[in-house]
C-alpha positions as CSV (number, residue, x, y, z in Angstrom):
1,M,0.0,0.0,0.0
2,L,1.4,3.4,-1.0
3,R,1.5,5.9,1.8
4,K,0.4,9.5,1.1
5,L,3.5,11.6,1.8
6,T,3.8,15.3,2.4
7,L,6.7,17.5,1.5
8,C,7.6,17.8,5.2
9,S,7.9,14.0,5.5
10,A,10.1,13.8,2.5
11,I,12.4,16.7,3.3
12,L,13.6,15.2,6.6
13,L,16.1,13.0,4.9
14,T,19.6,12.8,6.5
15,A,22.9,11.1,6.2
16,C,22.8,10.0,9.8
17,G,23.7,6.4,10.2
18,G,22.8,6.1,13.8
19,G,23.4,2.8,15.5
20,G,20.4,0.9,14.2
21,G,22.2,-1.4,11.7
22,G,23.0,-4.0,14.2
23,G,25.7,-6.3,13.0
24,G,28.4,-6.5,15.7
25,G,32.1,-6.6,15.1
26,G,33.6,-4.2,12.6
27,G,36.6,-3.2,14.7
28,G,36.9,-1.0,17.8
29,A,38.8,2.1,18.5
30,P,42.4,1.9,17.5
31,S,45.2,1.7,20.1
32,A,47.5,4.6,20.5
33,D,50.4,2.8,18.9
34,A,48.4,2.6,15.7
35,F,47.5,6.2,15.4
36,V,48.2,8.0,12.2
37,S,50.7,10.8,12.3
38,G,49.7,14.4,11.9
39,T,49.8,17.8,13.6
40,F,47.4,20.1,15.5
41,Q,46.8,23.4,13.9
42,D,44.9,26.6,14.3
43,A,42.4,27.7,11.6
44,N,43.0,31.3,12.7
45,Q,46.5,31.0,11.4
46,T,46.0,28.7,8.5
47,G,42.6,30.0,7.2
48,K,41.3,26.4,7.0
49,T,37.9,27.0,8.7
50,F,35.2,24.4,9.3
51,P,32.2,24.7,6.9
52,T,29.5,27.0,8.3
53,D,26.2,25.8,6.8
54,R,24.3,22.9,8.3
55,E,23.5,21.2,5.0
56,T,27.2,20.9,4.3
57,H,28.5,20.0,7.7
58,G,25.5,18.0,9.0
59,Y,22.9,18.1,11.7
60,Y,25.4,18.0,14.5
61,G,28.2,19.8,12.8
62,G,27.4,23.2,14.3
63,A,29.5,22.2,17.3
64,C,32.6,22.6,15.2
65,S,31.6,25.7,13.2
66,G,33.3,28.0,15.6
67,E,36.2,25.8,16.4
68,S,39.6,26.7,15.1
69,N,41.4,23.8,16.6
70,Y,42.0,20.8,14.2
71,F,44.2,17.8,13.7
72,E,45.5,17.3,10.1
73,T,46.9,13.9,9.1
74,D,50.3,13.8,7.3
75,S,48.5,12.0,4.4
76,G,47.1,15.4,3.6
77,R,43.5,14.3,3.2
78,I,41.8,14.3,6.7
79,R,41.2,17.2,9.1
80,I,39.4,16.6,12.4
81,Y,37.9,19.7,14.2
82,G,36.8,20.0,17.8
83,S,37.2,21.7,21.1
84,T,40.6,21.9,22.8
85,A,38.9,20.5,25.9
86,F,38.8,17.1,24.2
87,S,41.6,14.6,24.5
88,A,44.2,14.9,21.7
89,D,43.9,11.1,21.3
90,D,40.2,11.4,20.4
91,F,41.2,13.5,17.4
92,R,43.9,11.0,16.5
93,A,41.7,8.0,17.0
94,M,38.9,9.4,14.7
95,A,41.5,10.3,12.0
96,T,43.0,6.9,12.2
97,L,39.6,5.1,11.9
98,I,38.8,7.2,8.8
99,E,42.3,6.7,7.3
100,Q,42.1,2.9,7.8
101,R,38.7,2.6,6.0
102,L,38.6,5.4,3.5
103,D,40.3,3.6,0.6
104,E,38.5,0.4,1.2
105,T,35.1,2.1,1.2
106,L,36.0,4.0,-2.0
107,S,36.9,0.8,-3.6
108,K,33.4,-0.6,-3.0
109,F,32.3,2.2,-5.3
110,G,35.0,1.4,-7.8
111,L,36.8,4.6,-6.9
112,T,40.2,5.8,-5.7
113,W,40.8,8.9,-3.6
114,E,42.1,10.7,-6.6
115,L,39.2,9.8,-8.8
116,F,36.8,10.7,-6.0
117,K,38.2,14.2,-5.7
118,E,37.5,14.8,-9.4
119,E,33.8,14.0,-8.6
120,R,33.5,16.5,-5.9
121,G,32.1,20.0,-6.2
122,F,34.2,22.9,-4.8
123,L,31.5,24.8,-3.1
124,T,29.5,24.3,0.1
125,I,25.7,24.0,-0.4
126,Y,25.1,27.5,1.0
127,A,27.7,29.0,-1.4
128,M,26.3,27.1,-4.3
129,R,22.9,28.6,-3.7
130,N,24.4,32.1,-3.5
131,V,26.2,31.5,-6.8
132,L,23.1,30.3,-8.6
133,G,21.2,33.2,-7.2
134,E,23.8,35.7,-8.6
135,M,23.8,33.9,-11.9
136,T,20.1,34.4,-12.4
137,S,20.4,38.2,-12.2
138,D,23.7,38.5,-14.0
139,P,23.0,40.2,-17.4
140,S,26.4,39.2,-18.8
141,L,25.2,35.6,-18.8
142,E,22.2,36.4,-21.0
143,L,19.9,34.0,-19.2
144,G,17.0,36.4,-19.6
145,E,14.9,38.6,-17.2
146,D,12.8,35.6,-16.0
147,A,15.8,33.3,-15.4
148,S,15.4,30.7,-12.6
149,G,17.8,28.7,-10.5
150,A,17.2,25.9,-13.0
151,D,18.3,28.0,-15.9
152,A,21.4,29.0,-14.0
153,Y,22.2,25.5,-13.1
154,D,21.8,24.3,-16.7
155,L,24.5,26.8,-17.6
156,W,26.6,25.8,-14.6
157,R,26.6,22.2,-15.8
158,Q,27.8,23.3,-19.2
159,W,30.8,25.2,-17.8
160,S,34.2,23.6,-17.3
161,E,35.8,23.4,-13.9
162,S,38.1,26.3,-14.7
163,E,35.1,28.4,-15.9
164,R,33.3,27.7,-12.7
165,Q,36.3,28.5,-10.5
166,S,36.9,31.7,-12.4
167,Y,33.3,32.9,-12.1
168,V,33.1,32.3,-8.4
169,A,36.5,33.8,-7.6
170,G,35.4,37.1,-9.2
171,L,32.0,37.4,-7.5
172,P,32.9,39.2,-4.2
173,D,34.8,42.0,-5.9
174,K,32.2,42.3,-8.7
175,L,29.3,42.6,-6.3
176,N,31.1,45.0,-4.1
177,Q,31.9,47.2,-7.1
178,Q,28.3,47.1,-8.2
179,A,27.2,48.2,-4.8
180,E,29.6,51.0,-4.8
181,D,28.5,52.1,-8.3
182,L,24.9,52.2,-7.0
183,G,25.8,54.0,-3.8
184,F,24.7,51.1,-1.6
185,D,28.1,51.2,0.2
186,Q,26.9,54.5,1.8
187,E,23.9,52.9,3.4
188,E,23.8,51.8,7.0
189,W,22.3,48.4,6.2
190,W,24.9,47.5,3.7
191,T,27.9,45.3,4.5
192,P,30.6,44.3,2.1
193,I,30.3,40.9,0.3
194,T,33.0,38.5,1.7
195,D,34.4,35.2,0.6
196,D,32.4,33.5,3.4
197,Q,29.3,33.8,1.2
198,F,31.0,31.8,-1.4
199,Q,32.8,29.4,0.9
200,R,34.9,26.7,-0.7
201,L,34.5,23.0,0.1
202,E,38.1,21.8,0.0
203,K,38.0,18.9,-2.4
204,D,41.3,17.4,-1.2
205,F,40.1,16.9,2.4
206,L,37.6,14.9,4.3
207,I,36.5,17.2,7.1
208,G,35.6,15.5,10.4
209,C,34.1,16.9,13.6
210,L,34.1,15.7,17.2
211,S,30.6,16.7,18.2
212,P,29.6,16.4,21.9
213,G,25.9,16.4,20.9
214,M,26.2,12.9,19.5
215,G,26.1,9.5,21.1
216,G,23.9,6.5,21.6
217,G,21.5,6.1,18.7
218,T,23.1,9.0,16.7
219,F,26.7,7.9,17.0
220,G,27.8,8.9,13.5
221,E,26.8,11.2,10.7
222,G,28.1,11.3,7.1
223,T,28.0,14.6,5.4
224,L,29.0,16.4,2.2
225,A,32.1,17.6,4.0
226,G,33.0,14.5,5.9
227,I,32.0,12.7,9.1
228,L,30.8,13.6,12.6
229,M,31.5,11.5,15.7
230,P,31.2,12.0,19.5
231,P,34.4,12.6,21.6
232,E,35.5,10.3,24.4
233,R,36.8,7.3,22.4
234,Q,36.6,5.1,25.5
235,Q,32.8,5.2,25.1
236,W,32.9,4.2,21.4
237,P,31.2,0.8,20.7
238,G,33.1,-2.3,19.6
239,S,31.6,-1.9,16.1
240,V,32.9,1.7,15.7
241,G,35.0,0.8,12.7
242,Q,31.9,-0.6,10.9
243,I,30.0,2.5,11.8
244,V,32.7,4.7,10.3
245,T,32.5,2.7,7.1
246,H,28.7,3.3,7.1
247,E,29.2,7.0,7.4
248,L,31.9,7.0,4.8
249,V,29.3,5.6,2.4
250,H,27.1,8.6,3.1
251,F,30.0,10.9,2.6
252,I,30.7,9.4,-0.8
253,Q,27.0,9.2,-1.8
254,Q,26.5,13.0,-1.2
255,N,29.5,13.9,-3.2
256,L,28.6,11.8,-6.1
257,Y,25.0,13.0,-6.5
258,N,24.9,16.5,-4.9
259,E,25.9,19.6,-6.7
260,A,22.6,21.4,-7.0
261,A,22.4,23.0,-3.6
262,N,20.0,20.3,-2.3
263,P,21.2,17.4,-0.1
264,Y,17.8,15.8,0.3
265,L,17.5,13.8,-3.0
266,L,18.1,10.2,-1.9
267,P,15.2,8.3,-0.2
268,R,16.1,7.0,3.2
269,W,15.7,3.3,2.3
270,F,18.3,3.7,-0.5
271,S,20.8,5.9,1.4
272,E,20.7,3.9,4.6
273,G,20.3,0.6,2.7
274,Q,23.5,1.2,0.7
275,A,25.4,2.2,3.8
276,V,24.2,-0.9,5.7
277,F,25.0,-3.2,2.8
278,L,28.5,-1.8,1.9
279,S,29.6,-1.6,5.6
280,G,28.7,-5.2,6.2
281,Q,26.0,-4.5,8.8
282,R,23.3,-7.0,9.4
283,I,20.6,-7.4,6.7
284,A,17.2,-8.8,7.2
285,N,16.5,-12.4,6.1
286,Q,14.9,-12.4,2.7
287,A,12.3,-14.9,3.9
288,H,11.1,-12.2,6.4
289,H,10.7,-9.4,3.8
290,Y,7.0,-9.1,4.7
291,N,7.8,-7.8,8.2
292,Y,8.6,-4.3,6.9
293,E,7.9,-1.8,4.1
294,P,11.3,-0.3,3.5
295,Q,10.6,0.9,0.0
296,E,8.0,3.3,1.4
297,V,10.4,5.0,3.8
298,I,11.3,8.2,1.9
299,G,12.1,10.4,4.9
300,F,12.5,10.2,8.7
301,S,8.8,10.7,9.4
302,D,8.0,7.6,7.3
303,E,10.1,5.4,9.5
304,Y,8.2,3.2,11.9
305,G,8.8,0.3,14.3
306,D,12.1,-0.8,15.7
307,L,15.0,1.2,14.3
308,G,17.3,-1.8,14.2
309,M,14.8,-3.8,12.2
310,A,14.2,-0.9,9.9
311,Y,17.9,-0.6,9.1
312,Q,18.1,-4.3,8.4
313,H,15.2,-4.1,6.0
314,Y,16.8,-1.0,4.2
315,G,19.8,-3.2,3.7
316,L,17.6,-6.0,2.3
317,A,15.9,-3.7,-0.1
318,Y,19.2,-2.3,-1.3
319,S,20.6,-5.8,-1.6
320,Y,18.1,-6.4,-4.4
321,I,19.4,-3.4,-6.2
322,A,23.1,-4.3,-5.6
323,N,22.7,-8.0,-6.6
324,N,20.9,-7.2,-9.9
325,N,22.9,-4.1,-11.0
326,S,26.5,-3.3,-11.3
327,Q,28.2,-0.8,-9.1
328,T,28.9,1.2,-12.2
329,S,25.2,1.4,-12.9
330,I,24.5,2.4,-9.3
331,N,27.2,5.1,-9.5
332,D,25.6,6.3,-12.7
333,L,22.2,6.6,-10.9
334,L,23.8,8.9,-8.3
335,R,25.7,10.9,-10.9
336,L,22.7,11.3,-13.1
337,M,20.8,13.0,-10.4
338,K,22.8,16.1,-11.0
339,D,21.3,16.2,-14.5
340,T,17.7,15.4,-13.5
341,V,17.2,18.1,-10.9
342,D,14.5,20.4,-12.1
343,N,15.1,23.3,-9.7
344,P,18.2,23.5,-7.5
345,G,17.4,24.3,-3.9
346,L,13.8,23.2,-4.3
347,Y,12.8,19.7,-3.2
348,E,10.6,18.5,-6.0
349,L,8.7,15.3,-5.5
350,S,7.5,12.8,-8.1
351,V,3.8,12.1,-8.2
352,L,2.7,8.5,-8.0
353,E,-1.1,8.9,-8.0
354,T,-3.3,11.8,-9.1
355,G,-6.9,12.6,-8.4
356,E,-9.8,13.0,-10.8
357,Y,-8.8,16.5,-11.7
358,G,-5.1,15.8,-11.9
359,Q,-4.2,17.0,-8.4
360,P,-1.4,15.0,-6.6
361,L,-2.6,12.4,-4.2
362,V,0.4,10.3,-3.5
363,Y,3.9,11.7,-3.6
364,G,7.0,9.6,-4.2
365,E,10.7,10.1,-4.2
366,A,12.5,13.2,-5.4
367,K,12.0,13.7,-9.1
368,A,15.7,13.6,-9.7
369,F,16.0,10.2,-8.0
370,Q,13.0,8.8,-9.8
371,R,14.2,9.8,-13.2
372,A,17.7,8.6,-12.6
373,F,16.5,5.3,-11.1
374,D,14.1,4.6,-14.0
375,V,16.8,4.8,-16.7
376,T,19.6,3.0,-14.9
377,M,18.1,0.1,-12.8
378,Y,17.2,-3.4,-13.8
379,D,15.3,-6.3,-12.2
380,H,16.5,-9.9,-11.5
381,E,15.6,-10.9,-15.1
382,G,17.6,-8.1,-16.6
383,E,14.5,-6.1,-17.5
384,P,14.3,-2.3,-16.9
385,M,13.0,-1.4,-13.4
386,T,11.1,1.7,-12.5
387,I,10.9,3.0,-9.0
388,Y,7.1,2.8,-9.1
389,R,7.3,-0.9,-9.8
390,F,9.9,-1.4,-7.1
391,R,7.7,0.3,-4.6
392,T,4.4,-1.3,-5.6
393,Q,5.8,-4.8,-6.3
394,Y,8.5,-5.0,-3.7
395,H,7.2,-8.1,-1.9
396,D,6.4,-9.9,-5.1
397,L,10.0,-9.2,-6.2
398,M,11.4,-10.5,-3.0
399,N,9.3,-13.7,-3.3
400,I,10.6,-14.4,-6.8
401,W,14.2,-13.3,-6.5
402,Q,16.7,-15.7,-5.2
């Protein structure tokens, strides 16, 4: 049975892995003699600040937004931010867990760190929205007086990386000059445009955060920037390594599909199912597929029942996708979402059922996900699979597929 979803229920997607996947093992916190080497540094001196917007740094990342203290590994790809009140070994332990598992997790996607960096955008989500907003009103781009964010994004997708970098680099000076020409700089309410409004997401680094607000059922969170974990490594569970892999999957997911200033495009069953599956966490027995409706869980508010069971069934639902499609095809699904976004920054839902007069009755996944899924995924017989069929025939598919 299809559930009638509202926009609010769908927009509450997150990359939070939590602790519901079950699956014990996975490796505990590393011992001090295994810590990766690195140095503690001060962002006030280096200029390497933690991302400021929540959609980039995650639900619990605000704890690090004002922190200048960070640990950078000698590998030159991981930075962990957090309060100086935390143990230095907490920073080292988190960096070590990530370093130990990053390459292995990337390999599950068929990627290396170098290839992955090429996939990443160079702007935070907040900055991307600002850029698209400026593009829509930039007469030199000739988008027209009624240009939308979608029009700007279409042009953005056509530009080369160097063209994008060049345009963004010149925006603060350009906007400040425009304000001066118009006399705005004499107004009390006006403040100069700064680089913070076009904050860069450093593509060469995974940015971590020791967030004291986390723990228990919300142990980890994977974000566009990196990973969040709680401090006090002595309290980390024995399966912390497996949880880190889970969150690394979310980190990779977001960077593969998200460039359009909207991090809420993957349905929860897919994002969590892939993380459970690839991290080796426990998956529900196929014979018990009828105990849950994972394919209907688009956002947090659609989740029901025991969280551990829910995660196991997300993993089961995703296992159907993984076992009947190549990882290349699944990566293509994620990448294609960049091209199937109708309007960046606006969460647009697909419509599964309409009323007598064409009004939406039942909403489904984000349009970008639906369109990408429908042209990339196949069933167990090698036939094209639509998301509508997967949702409405899920239990039939589970009964047939072996």
